Each structure stands twice: as structure tokens, then as C-alpha cells.
DOGUMI-359181 format. One record per residue (C-alpha): residue in one letter; x, y negated, z. Coordinates in steps of 0.02 Angstrom, whole numbers, padded with zeros to 5 digits, always signed. Example, Ala and Ser with C-alpha at 12.3 -4.5 7.8 and 13.67 -1.06 7.14 Angstrom:
a+00615+00225+00390 s+00684+00053+00357 
***
This chain:
m-00006-00019-00016 f+00078-00157-00064 f+00005-00317-00024 q+00028-00458-00109 k+00035-00660-00060 k-00040-00783-00174 y+00012-00967-00142 q-00075-01116-00229 t+00001-01280-00246 s-00057-01448-00219 f+00037-01596-00259 e-00028-01738-00155 n-00007-01940-00194 h+00044-02077-00014 h-00161-02091-00002 g-00200-01882+00028 d-00264-01866-00155 s-00249-01731-00271 i-00172-01760-00432 n-00237-01730-00570 p-00184-01562-00658 d-00226-01605-00812 f-00123-01784-00798 a+00004-01740-00745 k+00019-01619-00891 w-00007-01740-01016 v+00146-01837-00918 v+00278-01688-00920 d+00222-01683-01136 f+00243-01870-01149 i+00419-01906-01072 s+00462-01713-01130 s+00431-01778-01315 f+00588-01898-01318 s+00751-01821-01359 n+00891-01824-01234 t+00995-01962-01317 f+00813-02083-01306 w+00826-02030-01111 i+01059-02054-01113 l+01003-02221-01193 v+00888-02288-01085 f+00988-02236-00905 t+01129-02307-00964 a+01045-02471-01025 g+00962-02501-00845 f+01156-02423-00775 l+01211-02566-00843 i+01066-02706-00829 i+01081-02683-00649 l+01302-02684-00655 i+01301-02841-00732 s+01184-02915-00633 f+01252-02851-00465 v+01444-02954-00554 f+01331-03100-00578 i+01249-03135-00388 l+01462-03097-00330 i+01520-03196-00439 l+01354-03337-00393 s+01366-03323-00206 r+01536-03348-00242 k+01552-03503-00311 k+01480-03684-00180 
***
């Protein structure tokens, strides 16, 4: 005799409401439809914007 455990996963947002599984699947499919090169370019551009902003803030804070 074997016992099988059945798990039901439920994702909840910070308000305690369940996430719509159809919407979650749509988001995953939408994100995965873009190529890896696109996502590398997006994250590289974001990193460069943050780095340039940080350096710019440091330069402006030194000038008095």
C-alpha cells in the first residue's frame, strides 16, 4: 500500500488574494517570447543608467 501526497500550490500577492493563473501564464509566455539578446540589452542599459546616475550624483555632491 502506497500513500501519495498531493500538493496544491497557491501563489498569493501581498494583499492575500490569489494570483489569477491564466494571467500568470500569459505574463510568462509574453516574457519568454522575447529573445535572450533583448533581455541582455535591457538589463545592460538599466545597469549603465544606474551607474551613470550614481557617478553623476557623486560629482554633483562634491561641487559646492
